[in-house]
C-alpha positions, 0 to 999 in steps of 0.5 A: 639742104634747103635747095629741096624745099618746095616754095609756096607762093604768096597769096595775100598782101597788105595794102595801105591807104595811108602814108607808108615807110616803103614809098608813096605811089600816088596811084589813081583808079587806073593804077589800083585797078591794074594792081588788083588785076595783077595780084589776082593773076599771080595768085593773090586772093587776100588783101589786108588793109593794114590801118584805116586811120592814124594820128600824126602830129595831132591830126588824123589821116583817114582812109575815109577822107573824100580827098583820097579819090580824085575819080567819081566812082568811089567816095573814098579810097576804102570804098574803092578797096571794097569795090575792087576786092568784090570785083576781083573775087578777093577776100578783104581783112579790114584793119582799124585805127592807131591812136599814137597819142593814146599809146604814148600817154598810156590811155589804153582804154581810150585806144580800145574805145576808139577802135570799137567805135571805128569798127561799128561804123565800118560794119554800117558802111561796108558790112554788105560787101561779099569780100568782107572776110575778116578783121585785122588787129592793127596794133601790131607790135609795141611790147614796150607799151605797158598795156599792149597785150591788154589792148590786143586781147580786148580788141580780139574779144570785140572782134568776136562780138561784132563779127562772129562770122568774120575771121581774125588776123594779127601780125606781131613781130618776131625778134622784137625788143624786150619790154625794157628795150635792152635787147631782143627776144629770143624765140624761147622768150617770145613763145613764153611771154607772148604765149602766156600773156596773149596767145593762150588767153586768146585761144578761140579769138584769133584765127590766123597769126602771120608774124613779121619775119623782120630783118634777115639776110641769106647765108650761103658759104661755098655754095652751101645754103645755111638754114636761116635763123627764122626757121627756129622762130617758125618751128616754135611758133607753129608748136605754140599756135597748134596748142592754141588753135591758131593757124600759122601764116607768114608775113614775108616782108618784101622790103629790106630793113636797113642796118642800124648804122645806115642812113635813112634808117626809117625808110625801107626799099625793096628786098633783094630777090635772094633775101626773098627767096630765102624767106620763102624757103624758110616759111614753106615747111611751117606756114599754111599761107604766105602774105607780104608787106607789101605788093603795092610798094615793093613788087608792083610795076607801078611802084615808086622804085623801078626795082619793084617790077624786077623783084616781081619778075624774079619772084615769078621765076622762082615760083615757075611762072613767066614774067611776061604775064606782067606785060599783058596786064600793065599794057 
């Protein structure tokens, strides 16, 4: 019975300086500082910048754009992330660029070259920051792209070269589409394919893997909790990662993936708190650290939707803490 599972708290979160599917907050320095203070107060010690540059319609969105800050303290929003992470004693993992055109036309070598140039510049700009703990492999989960695993492996090798003292993190997805897009992987297929073609060759190159838990709903019948299908994914992933020397983290999504038939299927709102409870229960026995996508959009009182604060309040109650601490920081 899962009622007896001790919940682990969320101790890391992705942060996004660019457009996001979970809402646009238009935060200024005041809101970002409140966000970092609140994250620190509830036990989040790690922030992962999910991506720093992204091509859209032939144009490039960049976290280095000086228009991303309207305050004089920081030249761009990425500089602000590093400064606040230093100030609040957090670890920062730095994600890179995603070249949509490169991927769509199959120019995977250019994707690797662009990524290398980006990180070389990042080490020049931010390498001195104490918070700069790790590197995040931004290309998360595109198994239908022909050279997806080649890109991931080459970027992982480059991470070890450019930052031998840095930890490395990746966050692929459970229950992804087959390469032919005809269906979804089962846990056994995912372990076999990703194991043979990525995780086993990447042994020694990847420190942490936090698989996205994907769409899931709680299952309780006549008051009895049924084990989530996610548990089997975690069980098999943990066995694979132990063989490869990779530490299993969990990417607890705090947004809800809409049903395929739902309107606005590409737009994600906050998770129901019962779903979050179920995901925390499922991950606790297997993952050494829980991170989320993402606190800022889905659990912050400053987020676009009012239910974000209520999800945070329910989360604090789940983990035995008083939601009143929010008022002391946000007032």
